[in-house]
Steps between C-alpha positions, in 0.01 A plus 500: 500500500360203684202442270507213250547592136170529316397496137571839345285641222647693208346819639648446844843425352481827306399690816790344693742590221386864499541519877854367459575751224374790712703369794814494286442853370419641844773319693784658298566664166459262203800315364590518128353149464168603652485810281566285193221264607256790539607661173433178305164409653234369263191708577150464359483864395151464350347467846387847613523487878710655775725198541587492131572873501720455806695210348561700183618804699736286710636328189573835336665632815718189525624569149596858587684468834820327604550314825749767610245777446240307697738443788500877548122524457436219749736657753328839477152346526537241773831552681635852476750661731323430826162449335368451148202672343281196578508278807402158358365356825148393588515645852585842362204504262261359760600708803752765391766335716764233451530192722141545618225251596436387141858370487456313827182340366675411175787333684257290701312398187819413312613283789168318506518446124850354525700782339845576639701817456821452302811611686627718214175700476526825692165664415196450726260228389238752388715618208273489194736262320492253788121510509486428127734203550274362773191540282668315215575207730150498649340491154709197405488310828221615734120468508308789349375627836858548624585706191192713559565546872862604445412739218217667690699537819838607370468638146155592375436811708804698381658353188317724250613809695855368482475458122362850459773646721772333293347616172500862623845497662742760355765243404262242352548439128545127442340436838194699401430219253567240770243680716256506207530123461476442874188714531325326210596162643388574855169635374452162331607326821239693698234368264651151515481496879153654505376210289697255713351630825151451359579138424649397836241342735463665840583171674814441292802419721687824547214716375518696824811656349281685254333708767611864534821540698486638853762707676606208721808352332505183710135426429553538127807278503296221659277489194775330300540215749 
């Protein structure tokens, strides 16, 4: 990121932390340490909302599965022999194809934002875990309008369908609870960004990014200059 570090509210820190947790769970199967962390979470169980229910379900699942079991579940869901049950890529959910125009647009936007691909990462940049990692960084370091623009362009249109697909996948057990948490969280994010978009002045620098995306990848990439 090339933006200067800004003051981070408690709510934004929590949002960034959840994005990082989802990234860790969706990048690879959870380690024993991560499972122990999830199993010992302190949850306000008296709050009757979808996020609380999702946290409780994930905590219970973390207490019931081993890392070795989840290595097999993750492989069946997202890798498979040739192909897993779910393709965790934005381009696939947006167009039904891999390596399509949405990925080209994403790569342009990431370059403009100052993100660089790590040499040891083999997956395309539109892997859901990578997108969650970017969002976490934007929340902590970038102006609100950049968070909103990135979310609307690269995540918001398909992420709920991804969560629902994971929850219904034949091999999903532990990951059904991950999908439950992700869905509840992204529904809250949609509301967060709806409120944010209402509060950003039309003449705010970069507010052009908030306009609906066109099919011209180069034109859209210019909006982040």
